[in-house]
DOLUMZA-638118 format. One record per residue (C-alpha): residue number from 0; x, y, z. Coordinates in Angstrom, 1 decimal, padded with zeros to 4 digits. Layout:
N
<r NUM; <X; Y; Z>>
...
This chain:
316
<r 0; <068.7; -039.8; 055.0>>
<r 1; <068.0; -037.4; 057.7>>
<r 2; <070.8; -035.4; 059.0>>
<r 3; <071.6; -035.2; 063.0>>
<r 4; <069.7; -032.0; 062.9>>
<r 5; <066.2; -032.7; 064.9>>
<r 6; <063.2; -030.6; 064.4>>
<r 7; <060.3; -030.5; 067.2>>
<r 8; <057.1; -029.5; 065.5>>
<r 9; <053.3; -030.6; 066.2>>
<r 10; <050.0; -029.2; 064.4>>
<r 11; <048.6; -028.9; 068.2>>
<r 12; <050.7; -026.0; 068.5>>
<r 13; <048.4; -024.2; 066.2>>
<r 14; <045.6; -024.7; 068.6>>
<r 15; <047.0; -022.1; 071.1>>
<r 16; <044.6; -019.3; 069.8>>
<r 17; <045.5; -015.9; 070.8>>
<r 18; <042.6; -014.0; 069.0>>
<r 19; <042.5; -011.6; 066.0>>
<r 20; <045.3; -009.3; 065.3>>
<r 21; <047.9; -011.0; 068.1>>
<r 22; <051.3; -010.8; 067.2>>
<r 23; <051.8; -014.1; 068.6>>
<r 24; <050.0; -016.1; 066.3>>
<r 25; <049.5; -019.7; 064.8>>
<r 26; <050.4; -018.2; 061.5>>
<r 27; <054.2; -017.9; 062.6>>
<r 28; <054.5; -021.7; 062.9>>
<r 29; <052.4; -022.1; 059.5>>
<r 30; <054.8; -019.9; 057.8>>
<r 31; <058.0; -021.5; 059.0>>
<r 32; <056.9; -024.9; 058.3>>
<r 33; <055.6; -023.9; 054.9>>
<r 34; <058.9; -022.3; 053.8>>
<r 35; <061.2; -025.1; 055.2>>
<r 36; <059.1; -027.5; 053.1>>
<r 37; <059.3; -024.8; 049.8>>
<r 38; <063.1; -024.9; 050.5>>
<r 39; <063.3; -028.5; 050.6>>
<r 40; <064.9; -028.7; 054.3>>
<r 41; <062.0; -030.4; 056.0>>
<r 42; <063.2; -033.9; 054.8>>
<r 43; <066.8; -033.6; 055.9>>
<r 44; <065.3; -033.2; 059.4>>
<r 45; <064.7; -035.9; 062.2>>
<r 46; <061.0; -035.2; 063.3>>
<r 47; <060.9; -035.9; 066.9>>
<r 48; <057.7; -037.6; 068.2>>
<r 49; <056.8; -035.7; 071.2>>
<r 50; <054.3; -036.0; 074.0>>
<r 51; <052.9; -033.7; 076.9>>
<r 52; <055.2; -033.0; 079.5>>
<r 53; <054.0; -033.9; 083.1>>
<r 54; <053.0; -031.4; 085.4>>
<r 55; <055.8; -032.7; 087.5>>
<r 56; <058.1; -030.9; 085.0>>
<r 57; <056.7; -027.5; 085.0>>
<r 58; <056.8; -027.5; 088.8>>
<r 59; <060.6; -028.1; 088.8>>
<r 60; <060.8; -024.3; 087.8>>
<r 61; <057.2; -023.1; 088.4>>
<r 62; <055.0; -022.6; 091.7>>
<r 63; <052.1; -024.8; 092.1>>
<r 64; <049.7; -021.9; 092.1>>
<r 65; <051.2; -020.8; 089.1>>
<r 66; <050.4; -024.1; 087.3>>
<r 67; <047.1; -024.4; 088.7>>
<r 68; <046.1; -020.7; 087.9>>
<r 69; <047.0; -021.3; 084.0>>
<r 70; <045.4; -024.6; 083.9>>
<r 71; <042.3; -023.6; 085.7>>
<r 72; <042.0; -019.9; 083.7>>
<r 73; <042.3; -022.2; 080.4>>
<r 74; <039.8; -024.7; 081.5>>
<r 75; <037.1; -021.9; 082.5>>
<r 76; <037.7; -020.0; 079.1>>
<r 77; <039.4; -017.0; 080.4>>
<r 78; <040.9; -015.2; 077.5>>
<r 79; <043.3; -012.6; 078.8>>
<r 80; <045.8; -013.8; 081.6>>
<r 81; <047.2; -010.5; 082.9>>
<r 82; <046.9; -007.0; 082.5>>
<r 83; <049.0; -006.9; 079.2>>
<r 84; <048.6; -009.3; 076.1>>
<r 85; <049.1; -012.7; 077.2>>
<r 86; <046.1; -014.4; 075.9>>
<r 87; <045.1; -017.7; 075.6>>
<r 88; <042.2; -020.4; 074.5>>
<r 89; <040.6; -023.3; 076.2>>
<r 90; <043.4; -025.6; 074.4>>
<r 91; <046.5; -023.3; 075.6>>
<r 92; <047.4; -025.1; 078.8>>
<r 93; <047.4; -028.5; 076.8>>
<r 94; <049.5; -027.0; 074.0>>
<r 95; <051.8; -025.2; 076.6>>
<r 96; <052.6; -028.7; 078.1>>
<r 97; <053.3; -030.2; 074.5>>
<r 98; <056.0; -027.4; 073.9>>
<r 99; <057.5; -028.2; 077.3>>
<r 100; <057.3; -032.1; 076.3>>
<r 101; <058.9; -030.8; 072.8>>
<r 102; <061.7; -029.5; 074.5>>
<r 103; <062.5; -032.3; 076.7>>
<r 104; <062.3; -034.9; 073.9>>
<r 105; <064.8; -032.4; 072.2>>
<r 106; <067.2; -032.7; 075.3>>
<r 107; <067.0; -036.7; 075.4>>
<r 108; <067.7; -036.9; 071.6>>
<r 109; <070.8; -034.6; 072.1>>
<r 110; <071.9; -035.9; 075.6>>
<r 111; <071.6; -039.6; 074.4>>
<r 112; <073.7; -038.9; 071.3>>
<r 113; <070.9; -039.8; 068.7>>
<r 114; <071.0; -036.4; 067.5>>
<r 115; <073.7; -033.3; 067.6>>
<r 116; <071.3; -030.9; 067.9>>
<r 117; <067.5; -030.0; 067.6>>
<r 118; <065.4; -026.8; 066.7>>
<r 119; <062.0; -026.7; 068.5>>
<r 120; <059.4; -025.0; 066.7>>
<r 121; <057.2; -024.4; 069.4>>
<r 122; <054.6; -022.3; 070.8>>
<r 123; <053.5; -020.6; 073.2>>
<r 124; <057.1; -018.9; 073.9>>
<r 125; <058.4; -019.3; 077.2>>
<r 126; <061.4; -016.9; 078.3>>
<r 127; <059.0; -014.0; 080.1>>
<r 128; <057.6; -016.5; 082.4>>
<r 129; <058.8; -016.2; 085.9>>
<r 130; <058.4; -018.8; 088.8>>
<r 131; <054.8; -017.3; 089.6>>
<r 132; <054.0; -015.0; 086.8>>
<r 133; <052.7; -014.8; 083.2>>
<r 134; <054.2; -012.3; 081.1>>
<r 135; <054.7; -011.5; 077.6>>
<r 136; <052.8; -014.4; 075.8>>
<r 137; <054.5; -016.9; 077.7>>
<r 138; <052.7; -019.2; 080.2>>
<r 139; <055.4; -021.4; 081.2>>
<r 140; <059.2; -021.0; 080.8>>
<r 141; <059.7; -024.0; 078.3>>
<r 142; <063.7; -023.3; 078.1>>
<r 143; <064.1; -023.4; 081.8>>
<r 144; <062.1; -026.7; 082.0>>
<r 145; <064.1; -027.9; 079.3>>
<r 146; <067.4; -027.2; 081.4>>
<r 147; <066.0; -028.4; 084.7>>
<r 148; <065.2; -031.9; 082.6>>
<r 149; <068.8; -032.2; 081.3>>
<r 150; <069.9; -031.7; 085.0>>
<r 151; <067.4; -034.2; 086.5>>
<r 152; <067.3; -036.9; 083.9>>
<r 153; <071.4; -036.4; 082.7>>
<r 154; <073.0; -035.3; 085.9>>
<r 155; <074.3; -032.2; 083.9>>
<r 156; <076.0; -029.8; 086.3>>
<r 157; <077.0; -026.9; 083.6>>
<r 158; <074.2; -025.7; 081.2>>
<r 159; <074.4; -022.7; 079.2>>
<r 160; <071.5; -020.6; 077.9>>
<r 161; <071.9; -018.0; 075.1>>
<r 162; <069.1; -015.8; 074.7>>
<r 163; <069.3; -013.6; 071.7>>
<r 164; <065.6; -012.6; 071.5>>
<r 165; <065.0; -008.9; 071.0>>
<r 166; <063.4; -008.6; 074.6>>
<r 167; <065.2; -009.7; 077.5>>
<r 168; <064.5; -013.3; 078.7>>
<r 169; <063.4; -011.9; 082.2>>
<r 170; <061.6; -014.9; 083.4>>
<r 171; <064.7; -017.3; 082.5>>
<r 172; <066.6; -014.8; 084.4>>
<r 173; <064.5; -014.8; 087.4>>
<r 174; <064.3; -018.5; 087.6>>
<r 175; <068.0; -019.0; 087.7>>
<r 176; <069.3; -015.8; 089.2>>
<r 177; <070.9; -017.7; 092.2>>
<r 178; <071.8; -020.8; 090.4>>
<r 179; <075.3; -021.4; 089.2>>
<r 180; <074.7; -024.6; 087.8>>
<r 181; <072.8; -022.2; 084.7>>
<r 182; <074.9; -019.7; 083.0>>
<r 183; <072.2; -017.3; 081.5>>
<r 184; <073.4; -014.9; 078.8>>
<r 185; <071.1; -012.4; 077.0>>
<r 186; <071.3; -009.9; 074.1>>
<r 187; <068.5; -007.7; 074.1>>
<r 188; <067.4; -004.1; 072.9>>
<r 189; <067.7; -001.9; 076.0>>
<r 190; <065.7; 000.4; 076.8>>
<r 191; <062.8; -001.6; 075.6>>
<r 192; <060.1; -003.9; 077.3>>
<r 193; <060.3; -005.9; 079.9>>
<r 194; <062.8; -003.2; 081.3>>
<r 195; <065.0; -005.7; 082.7>>
<r 196; <068.4; -006.7; 081.6>>
<r 197; <070.8; -003.9; 082.8>>
<r 198; <074.7; -004.7; 083.0>>
<r 199; <074.5; -004.8; 086.8>>
<r 200; <072.1; -007.6; 086.7>>
<r 201; <074.8; -010.4; 087.5>>
<r 202; <073.1; -013.0; 089.5>>
<r 203; <072.8; -013.3; 093.5>>
<r 204; <074.2; -015.5; 096.1>>
<r 205; <075.9; -018.2; 094.8>>
<r 206; <074.4; -017.6; 091.3>>
<r 207; <076.3; -014.1; 091.2>>
<r 208; <078.4; -013.8; 087.9>>
<r 209; <076.4; -016.5; 086.4>>
<r 210; <074.1; -014.1; 084.5>>
<r 211; <075.8; -011.9; 081.6>>
<r 212; <073.2; -008.9; 080.3>>
<r 213; <074.5; -007.5; 077.3>>
<r 214; <072.1; -004.6; 076.6>>
<r 215; <072.1; -003.6; 072.8>>
<r 216; <071.1; 000.1; 071.8>>
<r 217; <068.1; 000.6; 069.6>>
<r 218; <069.6; 000.5; 065.8>>
<r 219; <072.2; -002.0; 066.5>>
<r 220; <073.4; -004.4; 063.8>>
<r 221; <075.0; -007.1; 062.7>>
<r 222; <078.5; -005.9; 063.4>>
<r 223; <077.4; -004.8; 067.1>>
<r 224; <076.2; -008.7; 067.4>>
<r 225; <079.0; -010.3; 066.2>>
<r 226; <081.3; -008.3; 068.4>>
<r 227; <079.2; -008.9; 071.6>>
<r 228; <079.6; -012.6; 070.8>>
<r 229; <083.3; -012.6; 069.8>>
<r 230; <084.3; -010.1; 072.9>>
<r 231; <081.7; -011.5; 075.6>>
<r 232; <079.8; -014.4; 074.8>>
<r 233; <082.3; -016.9; 073.6>>
<r 234; <084.8; -016.0; 076.3>>
<r 235; <082.2; -016.6; 079.0>>
<r 236; <081.1; -019.5; 077.2>>
<r 237; <084.9; -021.0; 077.2>>
<r 238; <085.3; -020.1; 080.8>>
<r 239; <082.1; -022.0; 081.7>>
<r 240; <082.7; -025.1; 079.7>>
<r 241; <079.1; -026.2; 079.6>>
<r 242; <078.0; -029.5; 079.0>>
<r 243; <074.9; -028.3; 077.0>>
<r 244; <073.9; -025.2; 075.2>>
<r 245; <070.2; -024.0; 074.9>>
<r 246; <069.3; -021.2; 072.8>>
<r 247; <066.1; -019.0; 073.2>>
<r 248; <066.0; -018.3; 069.5>>
<r 249; <063.9; -015.3; 069.2>>
<r 250; <063.9; -013.4; 066.1>>
<r 251; <062.6; -010.3; 066.5>>
<r 252; <065.6; -008.7; 066.6>>
<r 253; <065.3; -008.7; 062.5>>
<r 254; <065.3; -005.5; 060.8>>
<r 255; <061.8; -006.4; 059.3>>
<r 256; <060.1; -007.1; 062.8>>
<r 257; <057.5; -004.6; 063.9>>
<r 258; <057.9; -004.9; 067.7>>
<r 259; <061.7; -003.6; 068.1>>
<r 260; <064.5; -001.7; 066.3>>
<r 261; <067.6; -003.9; 065.8>>
<r 262; <068.8; -004.5; 062.7>>
<r 263; <069.8; -008.0; 062.1>>
<r 264; <069.5; -010.3; 059.0>>
<r 265; <068.7; -013.7; 058.6>>
<r 266; <072.3; -013.9; 057.4>>
<r 267; <073.4; -012.6; 060.9>>
<r 268; <071.6; -015.3; 062.4>>
<r 269; <073.4; -018.1; 060.6>>
<r 270; <076.4; -016.0; 061.8>>
<r 271; <075.4; -016.4; 065.3>>
<r 272; <074.3; -019.7; 065.2>>
<r 273; <077.8; -020.8; 063.8>>
<r 274; <079.8; -018.8; 066.4>>
<r 275; <077.8; -021.0; 069.1>>
<r 276; <078.3; -024.0; 067.4>>
<r 277; <081.9; -023.4; 067.1>>
<r 278; <082.4; -023.3; 070.9>>
<r 279; <079.7; -026.0; 071.4>>
<r 280; <082.1; -028.2; 069.5>>
<r 281; <085.0; -027.4; 072.0>>
<r 282; <083.0; -027.5; 075.4>>
<r 283; <080.1; -030.1; 074.6>>
<r 284; <080.8; -032.2; 071.5>>
<r 285; <078.5; -029.7; 069.8>>
<r 286; <075.2; -030.3; 071.7>>
<r 287; <073.0; -027.5; 071.1>>
<r 288; <068.8; -027.4; 071.8>>
<r 289; <067.3; -024.2; 070.2>>
<r 290; <063.7; -023.3; 071.2>>
<r 291; <061.9; -020.5; 069.3>>
<r 292; <060.8; -017.6; 071.2>>
<r 293; <059.9; -014.3; 069.1>>
<r 294; <059.5; -013.4; 065.7>>
<r 295; <056.5; -011.7; 064.4>>
<r 296; <057.1; -010.6; 060.7>>
<r 297; <056.2; -014.0; 059.0>>
<r 298; <058.5; -013.8; 056.0>>
<r 299; <061.5; -012.6; 057.9>>
<r 300; <061.0; -015.2; 060.7>>
<r 301; <060.5; -018.0; 058.1>>
<r 302; <063.7; -016.9; 056.7>>
<r 303; <065.5; -016.5; 060.0>>
<r 304; <064.5; -020.0; 061.1>>
<r 305; <065.7; -021.3; 057.7>>
<r 306; <069.2; -019.7; 058.1>>
<r 307; <069.6; -020.9; 061.7>>
<r 308; <068.6; -024.5; 060.9>>
<r 309; <071.0; -024.6; 057.8>>
<r 310; <073.6; -024.0; 060.0>>
<r 311; <072.9; -026.3; 062.5>>
<r 312; <072.7; -028.9; 059.7>>
<r 313; <076.2; -028.4; 058.3>>
<r 314; <078.0; -029.6; 061.4>>
<r 315; <075.7; -032.4; 062.3>>
């Protein structure tokens, strides 16, 4: 009997081809799915049927010219969308729509009470994509699209996004910077690319006070992260009382990850998951939707996702 923890995955996510040697590669998902099957966790999960999001869902957080740029670039075979390393293939636009559709399906399942929580093993990642800017392997901001869907489809007034990726979720922050209906919280190595996420970035206008950045010095480990969660993140969530918690679950803060210098383990991610789940139980009946962001050491990524999902399953 499957648990009330959902899982979003589709083989089409592998068709987003970033080219040889790129860290954000299809093998990330192959590693995750293979490991979950080896650990006999795969059959315990409720596997959601998903479809592509409509373009109007993308337009809830992105400008029309941004959507057209990504779509047309992929259609004509452009390989690099920015001056950095956001690489695409001809299938990438459709795959990104499917990733957004998967996140929307996850929100639907949790908001409707079908499932307690869902993990979305989707790619491309999304939290660096701004309203009108491709950035950091990200085409569209999938978690922002999911949050807007939760608001428009279910009338939710307060949604929290907790981003523990090792890189600051600049895109999510930019999209919701003046929006008090979204509490955005980020832990991230600082200083580190993309350079945003300082303490004094707290939102603007009606959204001032609804962005909480917790920069973590290089070399930080489990103690520092658990302290940040217990002293700042959990009280902020408790004060906000979200109706749904979304997690930008990047696992590149693992000590074995090649792109940063934070020393977490898979056990740490289980602890952070448990802390968020305890707060979710008091705020929103445990409703959590978690989306994969970074994580580039394949073995560490697979083990961390397993630890995260096992913790989700325990309460569902």
